[in-house]
Biopython code that builds the backbone (N, CA, C, O; Angstrom):
import numpy as np
from Bio.PDB.StructureBuilder import StructureBuilder

atoms = [
    (1, "UNK", "N", (133.351, 110.124, 165.128)),
    (1, "UNK", "CA", (132.389, 110.497, 166.145)),
    (1, "UNK", "C", (131.059, 109.856, 165.771)),
    (1, "UNK", "O", (130.584, 110.028, 164.648)),
    (2, "UNK", "N", (130.461, 109.126, 166.688)),
    (2, "UNK", "CA", (129.115, 108.590, 166.510)),
    (2, "UNK", "C", (128.158, 109.480, 167.288)),
    (2, "UNK", "O", (128.365, 109.737, 168.474)),
    (3, "UNK", "N", (127.112, 109.948, 166.618)),
    (3, "UNK", "CA", (126.115, 110.799, 167.269)),
    (3, "UNK", "C", (124.730, 110.238, 167.020)),
    (3, "UNK", "O", (124.468, 109.612, 165.993)),
    (4, "UNK", "N", (123.843, 110.475, 167.984)),
    (4, "UNK", "CA", (122.444, 110.107, 167.827)),
    (4, "UNK", "C", (121.598, 111.243, 168.370)),
    (4, "UNK", "O", (121.799, 111.688, 169.500)),
    (5, "UNK", "N", (120.658, 111.712, 167.573)),
    (5, "UNK", "CA", (119.764, 112.786, 167.987)),
    (5, "UNK", "C", (118.483, 112.161, 168.525)),
    (5, "UNK", "O", (117.659, 111.666, 167.756)),
    (6, "UNK", "N", (118.319, 112.185, 169.821)),
    (6, "UNK", "CA", (117.145, 111.611, 170.472)),
    (6, "UNK", "C", (116.072, 112.652, 170.763)),
    (6, "UNK", "O", (115.118, 112.371, 171.487)),
    (7, "UNK", "N", (116.219, 113.843, 170.208)),
    (7, "UNK", "CA", (115.257, 114.918, 170.440)),
    (7, "UNK", "C", (114.305, 115.034, 169.247)),
    (7, "UNK", "O", (114.566, 114.452, 168.195)),
    (8, "UNK", "N", (113.205, 115.778, 169.398)),
    (8, "UNK", "CA", (112.291, 115.994, 168.269)),
    (8, "UNK", "C", (112.715, 117.164, 167.374)),
    (8, "UNK", "O", (111.945, 117.586, 166.510)),
    (9, "UNK", "N", (113.915, 117.688, 167.568)),
    (9, "UNK", "CA", (114.384, 118.863, 166.830)),
    (9, "UNK", "C", (115.661, 118.546, 166.057)),
    (9, "UNK", "O", (116.459, 117.709, 166.480)),
    (10, "UNK", "N", (115.849, 119.216, 164.926)),
    (10, "UNK", "CA", (117.113, 119.136, 164.194)),
    (10, "UNK", "C", (118.144, 120.010, 164.905)),
    (10, "UNK", "O", (117.798, 121.035, 165.493)),
    (11, "UNK", "N", (119.410, 119.598, 164.847)),
    (11, "UNK", "CA", (120.482, 120.341, 165.502)),
    (11, "UNK", "C", (121.656, 120.520, 164.544)),
    (11, "UNK", "O", (122.186, 119.532, 164.035)),
    (12, "UNK", "N", (122.072, 121.767, 164.287)),
    (12, "UNK", "CA", (123.274, 122.003, 163.481)),
    (12, "UNK", "C", (124.517, 121.816, 164.357)),
    (12, "UNK", "O", (124.869, 122.702, 165.137)),
    (13, "UNK", "N", (125.167, 120.684, 164.228)),
    (13, "UNK", "CA", (126.332, 120.353, 165.047)),
    (13, "UNK", "C", (127.577, 120.905, 164.361)),
    (13, "UNK", "O", (127.821, 120.635, 163.185)),
    (14, "UNK", "N", (128.358, 121.677, 165.103)),
    (14, "UNK", "CA", (129.512, 122.390, 164.548)),
    (14, "UNK", "C", (130.787, 121.981, 165.275)),
    (14, "UNK", "O", (130.828, 121.925, 166.504)),
    (15, "UNK", "N", (131.825, 121.696, 164.495)),
    (15, "UNK", "CA", (133.139, 121.336, 165.022)),
    (15, "UNK", "C", (134.116, 122.467, 164.725)),
    (15, "UNK", "O", (134.250, 122.884, 163.575)),
    (16, "UNK", "N", (134.789, 122.959, 165.740)),
    (16, "UNK", "CA", (135.788, 124.013, 165.559)),
    (16, "UNK", "C", (137.151, 123.406, 165.244)),
    (16, "UNK", "O", (137.477, 122.323, 165.731)),
    (17, "UNK", "N", (137.939, 124.092, 164.439)),
    (17, "UNK", "CA", (139.343, 123.752, 164.245)),
    (17, "UNK", "C", (139.659, 122.706, 163.207)),
    (17, "UNK", "O", (140.813, 122.578, 162.798)),
    (18, "UNK", "N", (138.665, 121.947, 162.764)),
    (18, "UNK", "CA", (138.890, 120.885, 161.786)),
    (18, "UNK", "C", (137.623, 120.677, 160.972)),
    (18, "UNK", "O", (136.539, 121.109, 161.364)),
    (19, "UNK", "N", (137.772, 120.026, 159.861)),
    (19, "UNK", "CA", (136.627, 119.602, 159.061)),
    (19, "UNK", "C", (136.438, 118.107, 159.250)),
    (19, "UNK", "O", (137.368, 117.397, 159.632)),
    (20, "UNK", "N", (135.231, 117.634, 158.980)),
    (20, "UNK", "CA", (134.950, 116.209, 159.078)),
    (20, "UNK", "C", (134.286, 115.729, 157.800)),
    (20, "UNK", "O", (133.815, 116.521, 156.984)),
    (21, "UNK", "N", (134.259, 114.421, 157.648)),
    (21, "UNK", "CA", (133.566, 113.790, 156.535)),
    (21, "UNK", "C", (132.388, 113.017, 157.110)),
    (21, "UNK", "O", (132.537, 112.287, 158.090)),
    (22, "UNK", "N", (131.231, 113.176, 156.506)),
    (22, "UNK", "CA", (130.060, 112.407, 156.915)),
    (22, "UNK", "C", (130.223, 110.997, 156.356)),
    (22, "UNK", "O", (130.241, 110.807, 155.140)),
    (23, "UNK", "N", (130.340, 110.012, 157.239)),
    (23, "UNK", "CA", (130.590, 108.630, 156.831)),
    (23, "UNK", "C", (129.310, 107.829, 156.643)),
    (23, "UNK", "O", (129.219, 106.999, 155.738)),
    (24, "UNK", "N", (128.316, 108.080, 157.503)),
    (24, "UNK", "CA", (127.053, 107.351, 157.377)),
    (24, "UNK", "C", (125.948, 108.092, 158.112)),
    (24, "UNK", "O", (126.195, 108.890, 159.016)),
    (25, "UNK", "N", (124.722, 107.800, 157.693)),
    (25, "UNK", "CA", (123.524, 108.338, 158.327)),
    (25, "UNK", "C", (122.469, 107.241, 158.341)),
    (25, "UNK", "O", (122.358, 106.465, 157.392)),
    (26, "UNK", "N", (121.703, 107.182, 159.410)),
    (26, "UNK", "CA", (120.650, 106.176, 159.523)),
    (26, "UNK", "C", (119.367, 106.586, 158.813)),
    (26, "UNK", "O", (118.460, 105.765, 158.670)),
    (27, "UNK", "N", (119.268, 107.829, 158.367)),
    (27, "UNK", "CA", (117.994, 108.316, 157.827)),
    (27, "UNK", "C", (118.042, 108.823, 156.393)),
    (27, "UNK", "O", (116.994, 109.073, 155.798)),
    (28, "UNK", "N", (119.230, 108.980, 155.826)),
    (28, "UNK", "CA", (119.299, 109.534, 154.469)),
    (28, "UNK", "C", (120.592, 109.102, 153.783)),
    (28, "UNK", "O", (121.578, 108.772, 154.442)),
    (29, "UNK", "N", (120.572, 109.109, 152.456)),
    (29, "UNK", "CA", (121.801, 108.781, 151.729)),
    (29, "UNK", "C", (122.878, 109.825, 152.016)),
    (29, "UNK", "O", (122.583, 111.008, 152.186)),
    (30, "UNK", "N", (124.104, 109.380, 152.066)),
    (30, "UNK", "CA", (125.216, 110.282, 152.356)),
    (30, "UNK", "C", (125.967, 110.561, 151.065)),
    (30, "UNK", "O", (126.481, 109.644, 150.424)),
    (31, "UNK", "N", (126.027, 111.817, 150.693)),
    (31, "UNK", "CA", (126.864, 112.250, 149.587)),
    (31, "UNK", "C", (128.254, 112.505, 150.164)),
    (31, "UNK", "O", (128.373, 112.875, 151.332)),
    (32, "UNK", "N", (129.299, 112.315, 149.371)),
    (32, "UNK", "CA", (130.624, 112.688, 149.899)),
    (32, "UNK", "C", (130.598, 114.156, 150.323)),
    (32, "UNK", "O", (130.465, 115.049, 149.487)),
    (33, "UNK", "N", (130.722, 114.390, 151.591)),
    (33, "UNK", "CA", (130.578, 115.733, 152.135)),
    (33, "UNK", "C", (131.671, 115.975, 153.155)),
    (33, "UNK", "O", (131.839, 115.200, 154.097)),
    (34, "UNK", "N", (132.415, 117.057, 152.964)),
    (34, "UNK", "CA", (133.392, 117.502, 153.952)),
    (34, "UNK", "C", (132.918, 118.855, 154.444)),
    (34, "UNK", "O", (132.667, 119.758, 153.646)),
    (35, "UNK", "N", (132.795, 119.000, 155.749)),
    (35, "UNK", "CA", (132.235, 120.223, 156.318)),
    (35, "UNK", "C", (132.716, 120.376, 157.756)),
    (35, "UNK", "O", (133.440, 119.525, 158.274)),
    (36, "UNK", "N", (132.308, 121.470, 158.395)),
    (36, "UNK", "CA", (132.535, 121.622, 159.831)),
    (36, "UNK", "C", (131.205, 121.706, 160.576)),
    (36, "UNK", "O", (131.182, 121.898, 161.792)),
    (37, "UNK", "N", (130.081, 121.561, 159.835)),
    (37, "UNK", "CA", (128.749, 121.614, 160.431)),
    (37, "UNK", "C", (127.860, 120.573, 159.757)),
    (37, "UNK", "O", (127.928, 120.378, 158.543)),
    (38, "UNK", "N", (127.027, 119.909, 160.552)),
    (38, "UNK", "CA", (126.097, 118.920, 160.018)),
    (38, "UNK", "C", (124.762, 119.082, 160.721)),
    (38, "UNK", "O", (124.712, 119.162, 161.949)),
    (39, "UNK", "N", (123.680, 119.130, 159.954)),
    (39, "UNK", "CA", (122.338, 119.261, 160.519)),
    (39, "UNK", "C", (121.797, 117.858, 160.791)),
    (39, "UNK", "O", (121.302, 117.184, 159.887)),
    (40, "UNK", "N", (121.900, 117.434, 162.040)),
    (40, "UNK", "CA", (121.430, 116.102, 162.420)),
    (40, "UNK", "C", (119.932, 116.169, 162.702)),
    (40, "UNK", "O", (119.468, 116.987, 163.496)),
    (41, "UNK", "N", (119.191, 115.293, 162.035)),
    (41, "UNK", "CA", (117.731, 115.292, 162.101)),
    (41, "UNK", "C", (117.239, 114.500, 163.312)),
    (41, "UNK", "O", (117.992, 113.707, 163.878)),
    (42, "UNK", "N", (115.976, 114.708, 163.717)),
    (42, "UNK", "CA", (115.420, 113.922, 164.814)),
    (42, "UNK", "C", (115.540, 112.420, 164.531)),
    (42, "UNK", "O", (115.293, 111.969, 163.412)),
    (43, "UNK", "N", (115.914, 111.669, 165.538)),
    (43, "UNK", "CA", (116.060, 110.211, 165.469)),
    (43, "UNK", "C", (117.130, 109.742, 164.487)),
    (43, "UNK", "O", (117.125, 108.578, 164.089)),
    (44, "UNK", "N", (118.030, 110.608, 164.097)),
    (44, "UNK", "CA", (119.102, 110.233, 163.176)),
    (44, "UNK", "C", (120.343, 109.807, 163.953)),
    (44, "UNK", "O", (120.688, 110.395, 164.978)),
    (45, "UNK", "N", (120.999, 108.777, 163.445)),
    (45, "UNK", "CA", (122.328, 108.379, 163.914)),
    (45, "UNK", "C", (123.285, 108.696, 162.782)),
    (45, "UNK", "O", (123.003, 108.407, 161.619)),
    (46, "UNK", "N", (124.416, 109.291, 163.124)),
    (46, "UNK", "CA", (125.375, 109.698, 162.103)),
    (46, "UNK", "C", (126.788, 109.377, 162.575)),
    (46, "UNK", "O", (127.089, 109.430, 163.768)),
    (47, "UNK", "N", (127.644, 109.044, 161.621)),
    (47, "UNK", "CA", (129.071, 108.857, 161.898)),
    (47, "UNK", "C", (129.835, 109.942, 161.170)),
    (47, "UNK", "O", (129.674, 110.129, 159.964)),
    (48, "UNK", "N", (130.667, 110.656, 161.911)),
    (48, "UNK", "CA", (131.520, 111.696, 161.355)),
    (48, "UNK", "C", (132.969, 111.272, 161.567)),
    (48, "UNK", "O", (133.337, 110.831, 162.656)),
    (49, "UNK", "N", (133.785, 111.403, 160.535)),
    (49, "UNK", "CA", (135.197, 111.058, 160.652)),
    (49, "UNK", "C", (136.067, 112.263, 160.366)),
    (49, "UNK", "O", (135.753, 113.067, 159.489)),
    (50, "UNK", "N", (137.160, 112.392, 161.103)),
    (50, "UNK", "CA", (138.082, 113.494, 160.857)),
    (50, "UNK", "C", (139.480, 113.099, 161.304)),
    (50, "UNK", "O", (139.659, 112.179, 162.103)),
    (51, "UNK", "N", (140.456, 113.804, 160.780)),
    (51, "UNK", "CA", (141.842, 113.621, 161.184)),
    (51, "UNK", "C", (142.153, 114.691, 162.222)),
    (51, "UNK", "O", (142.060, 115.884, 161.932)),
    (52, "UNK", "N", (142.517, 114.274, 163.418)),
    (52, "UNK", "CA", (142.814, 115.205, 164.515)),
    (52, "UNK", "C", (144.256, 115.684, 164.373)),
    (52, "UNK", "O", (145.157, 115.187, 165.049)),
    (53, "UNK", "N", (144.461, 116.654, 163.487)),
    (53, "UNK", "CA", (145.820, 117.117, 163.174)),
    (53, "UNK", "C", (146.045, 118.591, 163.496)),
    (53, "UNK", "O", (147.022, 119.187, 163.043)),
    (54, "UNK", "N", (145.146, 119.174, 164.277)),
    (54, "UNK", "CA", (145.258, 120.582, 164.644)),
    (54, "UNK", "C", (145.295, 120.666, 166.174)),
    (54, "UNK", "O", (144.240, 120.651, 166.807)),
    (55, "UNK", "N", (146.484, 120.755, 166.783)),
    (55, "UNK", "CA", (146.591, 120.735, 168.240)),
    (55, "UNK", "C", (145.805, 121.869, 168.902)),
    (55, "UNK", "O", (145.732, 122.988, 168.393)),
    (56, "UNK", "N", (145.228, 121.540, 170.040)),
    (56, "UNK", "CA", (144.505, 122.533, 170.824)),
    (56, "UNK", "C", (143.248, 121.944, 171.424)),
    (56, "UNK", "O", (142.973, 120.753, 171.278)),
    (57, "UNK", "N", (142.478, 122.796, 172.108)),
    (57, "UNK", "CA", (141.176, 122.435, 172.663)),
    (57, "UNK", "C", (140.118, 122.947, 171.698)),
    (57, "UNK", "O", (140.110, 124.128, 171.352)),
    (58, "UNK", "N", (139.222, 122.060, 171.260)),
    (58, "UNK", "CA", (138.261, 122.402, 170.215)),
    (58, "UNK", "C", (136.839, 122.119, 170.662)),
    (58, "UNK", "O", (136.555, 121.089, 171.274)),
    (59, "UNK", "N", (135.947, 123.056, 170.343)),
    (59, "UNK", "CA", (134.532, 122.908, 170.666)),
    (59, "UNK", "C", (133.827, 122.019, 169.658)),
    (59, "UNK", "O", (134.157, 122.009, 168.472)),
    (60, "UNK", "N", (132.854, 121.278, 170.150)),
    (60, "UNK", "CA", (131.885, 120.541, 169.355)),
    (60, "UNK", "C", (130.547, 120.873, 169.987)),
    (60, "UNK", "O", (130.318, 120.540, 171.150)),
    (61, "UNK", "N", (129.651, 121.527, 169.244)),
    (61, "UNK", "CA", (128.430, 122.029, 169.868)),
    (61, "UNK", "C", (127.305, 122.195, 168.869)),
    (61, "UNK", "O", (127.518, 122.224, 167.657)),
    (62, "UNK", "N", (126.091, 122.304, 169.413)),
    (62, "UNK", "CA", (124.935, 122.691, 168.614)),
    (62, "UNK", "C", (125.051, 124.189, 168.356)),
    (62, "UNK", "O", (125.398, 124.954, 169.256)),
    (63, "UNK", "N", (124.760, 124.602, 167.131)),
    (63, "UNK", "CA", (124.917, 126.012, 166.772)),
    (63, "UNK", "C", (123.719, 126.867, 167.183)),
    (63, "UNK", "O", (123.700, 128.065, 166.897)),
    (64, "UNK", "N", (122.729, 126.288, 167.841)),
    (64, "UNK", "CA", (121.596, 127.050, 168.368)),
    (64, "UNK", "C", (121.972, 127.482, 169.783)),
    (64, "UNK", "O", (122.159, 126.644, 170.666)),
    (65, "UNK", "N", (122.081, 128.790, 169.992)),
    (65, "UNK", "CA", (122.591, 129.334, 171.260)),
    (65, "UNK", "C", (121.826, 128.796, 172.464)),
    (65, "UNK", "O", (122.438, 128.431, 173.468)),
    (66, "UNK", "N", (120.511, 128.741, 172.382)),
    (66, "UNK", "CA", (119.716, 128.257, 173.509)),
    (66, "UNK", "C", (120.080, 126.816, 173.862)),
    (66, "UNK", "O", (120.042, 126.434, 175.031)),
    (67, "UNK", "N", (120.432, 126.022, 172.861)),
    (67, "UNK", "CA", (120.811, 124.635, 173.119)),
    (67, "UNK", "C", (122.199, 124.555, 173.749)),
    (67, "UNK", "O", (122.454, 123.686, 174.583)),
    (68, "UNK", "N", (123.092, 125.455, 173.354)),
    (68, "UNK", "CA", (124.412, 125.502, 173.986)),
    (68, "UNK", "C", (124.266, 125.795, 175.474)),
    (68, "UNK", "O", (124.951, 125.200, 176.306)),
    (69, "UNK", "N", (123.372, 126.713, 175.796)),
    (69, "UNK", "CA", (123.165, 127.103, 177.192)),
    (69, "UNK", "C", (122.635, 125.955, 178.042)),
    (69, "UNK", "O", (122.837, 125.932, 179.256)),
    (70, "UNK", "N", (121.951, 124.994, 177.401)),
    (70, "UNK", "CA", (121.383, 123.874, 178.158)),
    (70, "UNK", "C", (122.249, 122.619, 178.081)),
    (70, "UNK", "O", (121.810, 121.539, 178.474)),
    (71, "UNK", "N", (123.479, 122.756, 177.578)),
    (71, "UNK", "CA", (124.426, 121.659, 177.678)),
    (71, "UNK", "C", (124.847, 120.976, 176.393)),
    (71, "UNK", "O", (125.619, 120.019, 176.445)),
    (72, "UNK", "N", (124.378, 121.420, 175.254)),
    (72, "UNK", "CA", (124.780, 120.774, 173.999)),
    (72, "UNK", "C", (126.100, 121.354, 173.512)),
    (72, "UNK", "O", (126.218, 121.818, 172.378)),
    (73, "UNK", "N", (127.082, 121.316, 174.394)),
    (73, "UNK", "CA", (128.425, 121.812, 174.112)),
    (73, "UNK", "C", (129.427, 120.847, 174.731)),
    (73, "UNK", "O", (129.250, 120.375, 175.854)),
    (74, "UNK", "N", (130.469, 120.569, 173.983)),
    (74, "UNK", "CA", (131.540, 119.721, 174.481)),
    (74, "UNK", "C", (132.839, 120.217, 173.869)),
    (74, "UNK", "O", (132.825, 121.042, 172.955)),
    (75, "UNK", "N", (133.947, 119.725, 174.363)),
    (75, "UNK", "CA", (135.213, 120.033, 173.715)),
    (75, "UNK", "C", (136.102, 118.808, 173.801)),
    (75, "UNK", "O", (135.897, 117.922, 174.632)),
    (76, "UNK", "N", (137.083, 118.777, 172.935)),
    (76, "UNK", "CA", (138.072, 117.717, 172.992)),
    (76, "UNK", "C", (139.438, 118.313, 172.753)),
    (76, "UNK", "O", (139.573, 119.382, 172.157)),
    (77, "UNK", "N", (140.450, 117.609, 173.225)),
    (77, "UNK", "CA", (141.831, 118.088, 173.148)),
    (77, "UNK", "C", (142.604, 117.251, 172.140)),
    (77, "UNK", "O", (142.577, 116.021, 172.171)),
    (78, "UNK", "N", (143.294, 117.953, 171.242)),
    (78, "UNK", "CA", (144.204, 117.312, 170.300)),
    (78, "UNK", "C", (145.607, 117.683, 170.748)),
    (78, "UNK", "O", (145.966, 118.860, 170.772)),
    (79, "UNK", "N", (146.397, 116.684, 171.103)),
    (79, "UNK", "CA", (147.747, 116.946, 171.611)),
    (79, "UNK", "C", (148.764, 116.901, 170.489)),
    (79, "UNK", "O", (149.955, 117.098, 170.727)),
]
sb = StructureBuilder()
sb.init_structure("model")
sb.init_model(0)
sb.init_chain("A")
sb.init_seg("    ")
for serial, (resi, resn, name, xyz) in enumerate(atoms, 1):
    if name == "N":
        sb.init_residue(resn, " ", resi, " ")
    sb.init_atom(name, np.array(xyz, "f"), 0.0, 1.0, " ", f" {name:<3s}", serial, name[0])
structure = sb.get_structure()
């Protein structure tokens, strides 16, 4: 997953059902990190990699409720 934060705020991006590895960041060194949440900073581009091995519909969203309400929520299907 390639993400870019074009807002002036940090966003805790959370993936349900699987963990991901942070592959790269445009703003900071990347330590080997496996997680289900990443705090993407303003103006940061990040690459997250994961193995889609858990079938179902899974949310990917900002963990700030107000941001979810304004559209920072998505889902993807693993067949």
